[in-house]
N, CA and C atoms as an extended XYZ file, in Angstrom:
207
Properties=species:S:1:pos:R:3:atomname:S:1:resname:S:1:resid:I:1 pbc="F F F"
N         0.833       -1.180        0.000 N   MET     1
C         0.000        0.000        0.000 CA  MET     1
C         0.882        1.250        0.000 C   MET     1
N         0.575        2.173       -0.899 N   ILE     2
C         1.338        3.421       -0.996 CA  ILE     2
C         0.807        4.396        0.052 C   ILE     2
N         1.722        4.959        0.823 N   GLU     3
C         1.321        5.920        1.849 CA  GLU     3
C         1.078        7.280        1.215 C   GLU     3
N        -0.084        7.843        1.466 N   ARG     4
C        -0.445        9.156        0.927 CA  ARG     4
C         0.227       10.247        1.755 C   ARG     4
N         0.786       11.273        1.092 N   PRO     5
C         1.387       12.383        1.831 CA  PRO     5
C         0.327       13.107        2.665 C   PRO     5
N         0.768       13.797        3.678 N   GLU     6
C        -0.141       14.571        4.519 CA  GLU     6
C        -0.340       15.942        3.884 C   GLU     6
N        -1.429       16.075        3.138 N   PHE     7
C        -1.728       17.345        2.476 CA  PHE     7
C        -2.332       18.333        3.468 C   PHE     7
N        -2.009       19.597        3.281 N   GLU     8
C        -2.586       20.683        4.066 CA  GLU     8
C        -3.469       21.487        3.124 C   GLU     8
N        -4.760       21.175        3.122 N   PHE     9
C        -5.697       21.796        2.190 CA  PHE     9
C        -6.137       23.169        2.684 C   PHE     9
N        -6.300       24.080        1.740 N   VAL    10
C        -6.821       25.423        2.015 CA  VAL    10
C        -7.928       25.719        1.014 C   VAL    10
N        -8.785       26.645        1.384 N   SER    11
C        -9.849       27.078        0.471 CA  SER    11
C        -9.837       28.599        0.411 C   SER    11
N       -10.620       29.159       -0.485 N   THR    12
C       -10.678       30.610       -0.608 CA  THR    12
C       -11.392       31.210        0.593 C   THR    12
N       -11.219       32.497        0.799 N   ALA    13
C       -11.863       33.177        1.921 CA  ALA    13
C       -13.381       33.050        1.843 C   ALA    13
N       -13.948       33.136        0.652 N   ALA    14
C       -15.407       33.030        0.497 CA  ALA    14
C       -15.911       31.674        0.966 C   ALA    14
N       -15.108       30.639        0.816 N   CYS    15
C       -15.520       29.292        1.213 CA  CYS    15
C       -15.431       29.071        2.713 C   CYS    15
N       -14.795       29.969        3.427 N   ARG    16
C       -14.706       29.826        4.878 CA  ARG    16
C       -15.972       30.314        5.576 C   ARG    16
N       -16.883       30.896        4.794 N   ASP    17
C       -18.177       31.339        5.320 CA  ASP    17
C       -19.006       30.104        5.659 C   ASP    17
N       -19.514       29.977        6.874 N   PRO    18
C       -20.262       28.773        7.258 CA  PRO    18
C       -21.536       28.546        6.442 C   PRO    18
N       -22.009       29.561        5.738 N   ARG    19
C       -23.208       29.392        4.902 CA  ARG    19
C       -22.897       28.677        3.595 C   ARG    19
N       -21.624       28.578        3.244 N   VAL    20
C       -21.199       27.865        2.038 CA  VAL    20
C       -20.895       26.439        2.449 C   VAL    20
N       -21.574       25.461        1.830 N   ASN    21
C       -21.424       24.103        2.342 CA  ASN    21
C       -20.500       23.201        1.534 C   ASN    21
N       -19.933       23.670        0.438 N   ASN    22
C       -19.017       22.826       -0.331 CA  ASN    22
C       -18.128       23.698       -1.198 C   ASN    22
N       -16.829       23.492       -1.092 N   CYS    23
C       -15.869       24.279       -1.868 CA  CYS    23
C       -14.710       23.402       -2.317 C   CYS    23
N       -14.029       23.867       -3.339 N   MET    24
C       -12.790       23.224       -3.750 CA  MET    24
C       -11.703       23.629       -2.766 C   MET    24
N       -10.837       22.672       -2.453 N   GLU    25
C        -9.702       22.922       -1.580 CA  GLU    25
C        -8.438       22.477       -2.306 C   GLU    25
N        -7.351       23.203       -2.090 N   VAL    26
C        -6.094       22.938       -2.779 CA  VAL    26
C        -4.973       22.799       -1.751 C   VAL    26
N        -4.089       21.855       -2.007 N   ALA    27
C        -2.896       21.682       -1.160 CA  ALA    27
C        -1.666       21.756       -2.054 C   ALA    27
N        -0.709       22.583       -1.640 N   THR    28
C         0.540       22.720       -2.391 CA  THR    28
C         1.754       22.499       -1.485 C   THR    28
N         1.531       21.906       -0.324 N   ASN    29
C         2.616       21.756        0.651 CA  ASN    29
C         3.519       20.552        0.399 C   ASN    29
N         3.148       19.653       -0.505 N   VAL    30
C         3.989       18.497       -0.815 CA  VAL    30
C         4.763       18.819       -2.099 C   VAL    30
N         6.082       18.870       -2.054 N   PRO    31
C         6.871       19.232       -3.228 CA  PRO    31
C         6.530       18.365       -4.449 C   PRO    31
N         6.308       19.040       -5.584 N   GLY    32
C         6.048       18.344       -6.840 CA  GLY    32
C         4.621       17.881       -7.025 C   GLY    32
N         3.726       18.207       -6.081 N   VAL    33
C         2.335       17.750       -6.155 CA  VAL    33
C         1.383       18.895       -5.831 C   VAL    33
N         0.326       19.005       -6.620 N   VAL    34
C        -0.811       19.860       -6.282 CA  VAL    34
C        -1.979       18.906       -6.086 C   VAL    34
N        -2.654       19.009       -4.945 N   ALA    35
C        -3.765       18.120       -4.639 CA  ALA    35
C        -5.053       18.932       -4.545 C   ALA    35
N        -6.144       18.352       -5.050 N   LEU    36
C        -7.456       18.998       -5.041 CA  LEU    36
C        -8.470       18.069       -4.402 C   LEU    36
N        -9.449       18.664       -3.744 N   ARG    37
C       -10.573       17.892       -3.231 CA  ARG    37
C       -11.747       18.848       -3.020 C   ARG    37
N       -12.931       18.279       -2.838 N   GLU    38
C       -14.100       19.057       -2.461 CA  GLU    38
C       -14.299       18.891       -0.972 C   GLU    38
N       -14.676       19.960       -0.297 N   SER    39
C       -14.837       19.876        1.153 CA  SER    39
C       -15.929       18.884        1.542 C   SER    39
N       -16.920       18.659        0.679 N   ALA    40
C       -17.995       17.712        0.976 CA  ALA    40
C       -17.557       16.258        0.797 C   ALA    40
N       -16.445       16.037        0.102 N   ALA    41
C       -15.931       14.673       -0.123 CA  ALA    41
C       -14.425       14.665        0.119 C   ALA    41
N       -13.987       14.903        1.343 N   PRO    42
C       -12.557       15.062        1.610 CA  PRO    42
C       -11.712       13.814        1.366 C   PRO    42
N       -12.336       12.664        1.246 N   GLY    43
C       -11.573       11.441        0.996 CA  GLY    43
C       -11.207       11.225       -0.449 C   GLY    43
N       -11.790       12.023       -1.350 N   VAL    44
C       -11.497       11.904       -2.782 CA  VAL    44
C       -10.508       13.012       -3.145 C   VAL    44
N        -9.274       12.619       -3.394 N   VAL    45
C        -8.209       13.582       -3.665 CA  VAL    45
C        -7.671       13.341       -5.068 C   VAL    45
N        -7.542       14.415       -5.822 N   ILE    46
C        -6.948       14.367       -7.158 CA  ILE    46
C        -5.583       15.020       -7.065 C   ILE    46
N        -4.580       14.335       -7.566 N   GLU    47
C        -3.215       14.869       -7.546 CA  GLU    47
C        -2.769       15.179       -8.971 C   GLU    47
N        -2.028       16.268       -9.118 N   THR    48
C        -1.460       16.643      -10.407 CA  THR    48
C        -0.099       17.293      -10.164 C   THR    48
N         0.555       17.651      -11.244 N   THR    49
C         1.853       18.309      -11.134 CA  THR    49
C         1.670       19.828      -11.095 C   THR    49
N         2.625       20.550      -10.547 N   PRO    50
C         2.541       22.007      -10.583 CA  PRO    50
C         2.455       22.551      -12.014 C   PRO    50
N         3.124       21.905      -12.946 N   GLU    51
C         3.084       22.356      -14.339 CA  GLU    51
C         1.681       22.230      -14.914 C   GLU    51
N         1.038       21.089      -14.697 N   LYS    52
C        -0.331       20.893      -15.200 CA  LYS    52
C        -1.304       21.840      -14.488 C   LYS    52
N        -1.095       22.057      -13.199 N   TRP    53
C        -1.936       22.987      -12.451 CA  TRP    53
C        -1.811       24.397      -13.041 C   TRP    53
N        -0.576       24.841      -13.313 N   ASN    54
C        -0.374       26.173      -13.883 CA  ASN    54
C        -1.035       26.299      -15.251 C   ASN    54
N        -0.969       25.253      -16.073 N   THR    55
C        -1.633       25.271      -17.374 CA  THR    55
C        -3.131       25.408      -17.195 C   THR    55
N        -3.705       24.675      -16.241 N   PHE    56
C        -5.130       24.761      -15.953 CA  PHE    56
C        -5.519       26.166      -15.486 C   PHE    56
N        -4.765       26.728      -14.557 N   VAL    57
C        -5.058       28.064      -14.037 CA  VAL    57
C        -5.000       29.098      -15.155 C   VAL    57
N        -4.023       29.002      -16.022 N   GLU    58
C        -3.929       29.924      -17.157 CA  GLU    58
C        -5.152       29.812      -18.055 C   GLU    58
N        -5.632       28.597      -18.284 N   ALA    59
C        -6.820       28.388      -19.117 CA  ALA    59
C        -8.064       28.984      -18.447 C   ALA    59
N        -8.170       28.828      -17.135 N   VAL    60
C        -9.303       29.429      -16.408 CA  VAL    60
C        -9.248       30.943      -16.536 C   VAL    60
N        -8.089       31.516      -16.329 N   ARG    61
C        -7.938       32.964      -16.446 CA  ARG    61
C        -8.267       33.469      -17.846 C   ARG    61
N        -7.994       32.653      -18.844 N   ALA    62
C        -8.262       33.037      -20.236 CA  ALA    62
C        -9.728       32.840      -20.614 C   ALA    62
N       -10.527       32.280      -19.691 N   GLY    63
C       -11.945       32.090      -19.955 CA  GLY    63
C       -12.305       30.796      -20.640 C   GLY    63
N       -11.368       29.877      -20.759 N   GLU    64
C       -11.642       28.617      -21.472 CA  GLU    64
C       -12.647       27.729      -20.756 C   GLU    64
N       -12.830       27.925      -19.467 N   TYR    65
C       -13.780       27.112      -18.703 CA  TYR    65
C       -14.913       27.959      -18.146 C   TYR    65
N       -15.253       29.018      -18.817 N   ASP    66
C       -16.310       29.915      -18.360 CA  ASP    66
C       -17.662       29.243      -18.568 C   ASP    66
N       -18.246       28.738      -17.490 N   LEU    67
C       -19.513       28.017      -17.584 CA  LEU    67
C       -20.692       28.963      -17.794 C   LEU    67
N       -20.470       30.254      -17.567 N   GLY    68
C       -21.544       31.225      -17.757 CA  GLY    68
C       -21.656       31.715      -19.190 C   GLY    68
N       -20.728       31.320      -20.025 N   ALA    69
C       -20.732       31.814      -21.417 CA  ALA    69
C       -21.738       31.078      -22.268 C   ALA    69
């Protein structure tokens, strides 16, 4: 069994409001890994590389994932 690193997940300030019941959380404390999870399902963790994460963030900033469009 592979031991999972101890991720330290954080969320945005808006998600810390107790009226918000589910948010994305990100951990960047393990070198070479970016981990994602939803606060409502903390046992499901997706891991990626910092390079892939940066590519994703750039695409979000460019509007490629704009669900309101």
